[in-house]
C-alpha positions in Angstrom: 14.7 -6.5 6.8 12.8 -3.4 7.8 13.6 -1.3 10.7 11.1 -1.9 13.5 9.6 1.5 13.1 9.2 1.1 9.4 7.6 -2.3 10.0 5.0 -0.8 12.3 4.3 2.1 9.9 3.6 -0.4 7.1 1.2 -2.3 9.5 -0.5 0.8 10.1 -0.9 1.5 6.4 -2.2 -2.0 5.9 -4.9 -1.5 8.7 -5.8 2.0 7.1 -6.2 0.6 3.7 -8.3 -2.4 4.8 -10.5 -0.5 7.2 -13.5 -0.2 4.9 -13.3 -4.0 4.2 -13.2 -4.7 7.9 -16.0 -2.3 8.7 -18.4 -4.1 6.6 -17.2 -7.7 7.3 -19.8 -10.2 8.6 -18.7 -12.1 11.8 -21.3 -14.6 11.3 -19.4 -16.7 8.9 -15.7 -17.6 8.4 -13.3 -15.9 6.3 -13.2 -17.5 2.8 -10.8 -17.9 -0.2 -12.9 -15.4 -2.4 -12.2 -12.7 0.3 -8.7 -13.7 0.5 -8.3 -13.1 -3.4 -10.2 -9.9 -3.3 -8.0 -8.3 -0.5 -5.7 -5.7 -1.4 -1.9 -6.3 -0.9 0.7 -4.0 -0.1 4.4 -4.6 -0.9 7.9 -3.5 -1.9 8.5 -0.7 0.5 11.3 1.7 -0.2 12.4 4.2 2.4 13.6 7.6 0.9 17.2 8.4 1.3 16.3 11.3 3.9 14.4 8.6 5.9 11.1 10.7 5.7 8.9 8.9 3.2 8.1 5.3 2.3 7.0 4.6 -1.3 5.2 1.2 -1.7 2.9 -0.9 -4.0 -0.7 -1.6 -3.3 -2.2 -4.4 -5.5 -5.9 -4.7 -5.9 -8.2 -7.0 -7.7 -9.9 -5.7 -11.0 -12.9 -8.3 -11.2 -14.0 -7.1 -14.7 -10.6 -7.3 -16.2 -9.8 -10.7 -14.2 -6.6 -9.5 -13.0 -4.6 -7.5 -10.2 -3.7 -3.8 -10.8 -0.9 -2.1 -8.9 -0.4 1.4 -8.0 2.3 3.4 -6.1 1.4 5.0 -2.7 3.3 7.3 -0.5 3.3 7.9 3.3 5.4 9.8 5.7 7.5 7.5 8.1 5.3 9.0 10.9 2.2 7.7 9.2 0.9 11.1 7.9 0.3 12.1 4.6 -0.8 8.9 2.9 -1.6 9.3 -0.8 -2.0 7.5 -3.9 0.5 8.5 -6.6 -0.6 6.4 -9.7 -3.9 5.3 -11.0 -3.2 3.9 -14.7 -5.1 0.7 -15.6 -1.8 -0.9 -16.7 -0.5 -0.8 -13.3 2.6 0.6 -11.8 5.2 -1.3 -9.6 8.9 -1.2 -8.3 9.0 2.1 -6.6 12.5 3.3 -6.3 14.3 6.6 -4.9 17.0 8.4 -6.6 19.9 9.1 -4.1 19.4 12.9 -5.0 15.6 12.5 -4.8 13.8 15.8 -4.2 11.4 15.8 -1.3 7.7 15.3 -2.3 5.4 18.2 -2.1 3.3 18.3 1.0 
């Protein structure tokens, strides 16, 4: 189970990543299964040994390839510094920290 502060941070990241979709959403009709399938999903949060960073996976729908792709993202535990680490079409997953991991550059 994630500590409460990390869970709150993870929630903030979800809101940040989904803000463009929320801004263009129509409230005139109910949410449907196609929108559910198209939503980006985040998961596998991994807190750095120093407690300053969280690496996680964002999975998004690639309609043309008819599959989901996953990329690695990084954010500070205070919510700043959100950035995408990978963009390869094959997808990336399972971020893990080395016990002696160097701090990411700012």
